[in-house]
C-alpha positions in Angstrom: -7.0 19.4 -7.1 -9.7 17.4 -5.3 -9.3 17.1 -1.5 -10.9 14.1 0.0 -10.4 11.6 2.8 -10.1 7.9 2.0 -13.5 6.5 1.2 -15.4 5.1 4.2 -15.2 1.6 2.9 -11.4 1.8 2.7 -10.5 3.9 5.7 -12.7 2.7 8.5 -11.7 0.2 11.1 -8.0 -0.3 10.3 -6.2 -1.2 13.5 -3.0 0.9 14.0 0.2 -1.1 13.7 2.4 -0.3 16.7 5.2 -2.7 16.2 8.5 -1.0 15.7 9.8 -2.9 12.7 13.3 -2.8 11.2 13.5 -0.8 7.9 13.5 -4.0 5.8 10.2 -5.3 7.1 6.6 -4.3 6.5 3.9 -5.9 8.7 6.3 -8.7 9.6 7.4 -9.6 6.1 11.0 -9.0 5.1 11.1 -6.9 2.0 14.2 -5.1 0.6 11.9 -2.8 -1.5 10.3 -1.5 1.7 13.7 -0.5 3.0 14.7 1.0 -0.4 11.6 3.2 -0.5 11.4 3.8 3.3 7.9 2.3 3.3 6.2 2.2 6.7 3.2 0.1 7.6 0.9 2.3 9.6 -2.2 0.1 10.0 -3.4 -3.4 9.2 -6.4 -5.6 9.9 -10.1 -6.1 9.1 -9.0 -6.7 5.4 -7.5 -3.3 5.2 -4.0 -1.8 5.3 -2.3 1.6 5.3 1.3 2.2 4.1 3.2 5.5 3.9 6.0 6.4 1.6 7.9 9.6 2.7 9.0 12.1 0.1 12.5 11.3 -1.2 14.1 13.5 -3.8 15.8 10.5 -5.5 12.3 9.1 -6.4 11.0 12.3 -8.1 10.4 13.2 -11.7 11.7 16.2 -13.6 9.1 18.4 -11.9 10.0 17.3 -8.4 6.8 15.3 -7.9 6.9 11.7 -6.8 7.7 9.5 -9.9 4.9 7.3 -11.2 7.2 4.3 -10.7 7.7 5.1 -7.1 3.9 5.6 -6.7 3.3 2.2 -8.4 5.7 0.6 -5.9 3.7 2.0 -3.0 0.4 0.9 -4.5 1.7 -2.6 -5.1 3.0 -2.9 -1.6 -0.1 -1.3 0.0 -2.6 -3.4 -1.9 -0.6 -6.6 -1.3 -0.7 -5.8 2.5 -4.5 -5.6 2.4 -4.6 -8.9 0.6 -2.8 -10.6 3.6 -4.4 -8.4 6.3 -6.5 -11.3 7.6 -3.3 -13.1 8.7 -0.2 -11.0 8.0 2.2 -13.2 9.9 1.2 -16.2 7.7 1.1 -14.9 4.1 3.2 -13.2 1.5 1.7 -12.4 -1.8 2.5 -12.4 -5.5 1.1 -9.7 -7.7 -1.0 -11.1 -10.5 -2.5 -7.8 -11.8 -2.2 -4.2 -10.9 -4.2 -1.3 -12.5 -3.3 2.3 -11.5 -5.1 5.5 -12.3 -2.9 8.6 -11.6 -5.1 11.5 -10.7 -2.8 14.2 -9.4 0.9 14.7 -8.7 2.3 14.2 -5.2 5.1 16.4 -3.9 5.3 15.2 -0.3 4.6 12.1 1.7 2.1 9.7 0.0 -0.2 7.3 1.8 -1.9 4.2 0.3 -5.0 2.9 2.0 -6.4 -0.4 0.7 -9.2 -2.9 1.3 -9.4 -6.5 0.2 -12.8 -6.8 -1.4 -12.8 -10.5 -2.0 -10.5 -13.3 -0.9 -10.6 -16.8 -2.3 -8.5 -19.8 -1.5 -5.5 -18.4 -3.3 -6.5 -15.1 -5.0 -7.4 -11.8 -3.4 -9.0 -8.8 -5.1 -8.0 -5.5 -3.6 -8.6 -1.8 -4.3 -6.9 1.2 -2.9 -6.6 5.0 -2.8 -3.6 7.2 -2.7 -3.6 10.5 -0.7 -1.1 13.2 0.4 -1.1 14.4 4.0 -3.5 17.2 3.1 -6.1 14.6 2.0 -5.7 15.3 -1.8 -6.7 12.2 -3.8 -3.6 11.3 -6.0 -4.5 8.0 -7.4 -6.7 4.8 -7.4 -5.7 1.2 -8.0 -7.1 -2.3 -8.2 -5.1 -5.5 -8.0 -5.3 -9.2 -7.9 -2.8 -11.0 -5.6 -2.0 -14.7 -5.0 -1.6 -15.6 -1.4 1.6 -17.6 -0.6 2.2 -19.3 2.7 5.3 -17.6 4.1 6.8 -21.0 5.1 7.0 -21.7 1.3 8.7 -18.4 0.4 
């Protein structure tokens, strides 16, 4: 298994998120999925975001590794947070496209680190990486997200 740290372009300069949010919120946006998967926003800003999903037995496959569907949920949420990282209190997002490359299984906490590469008036293009706490690269993803003003949600 390859051990790496998040690429420099993705990992650098993400301000830590120190707000103690209720379980149903992630970076100020109410999301029942965040509560269901115990997702925790760790850092957001500078077009980047980091989101953690703790290991939960109910979201594992027959081998005891985190299920691909649970991993997809983390990547969708993590990348969407990077899409709105420039103004997280103003925007929600709608996933337009999400491509995932699974590289290795995860059997513990999993962390998504993502960067918004390009943001237009309504669409954002984001890429992200998935690592375990040991720094093992578990997956890569790219996504396109539509920004939606939270007042219209």
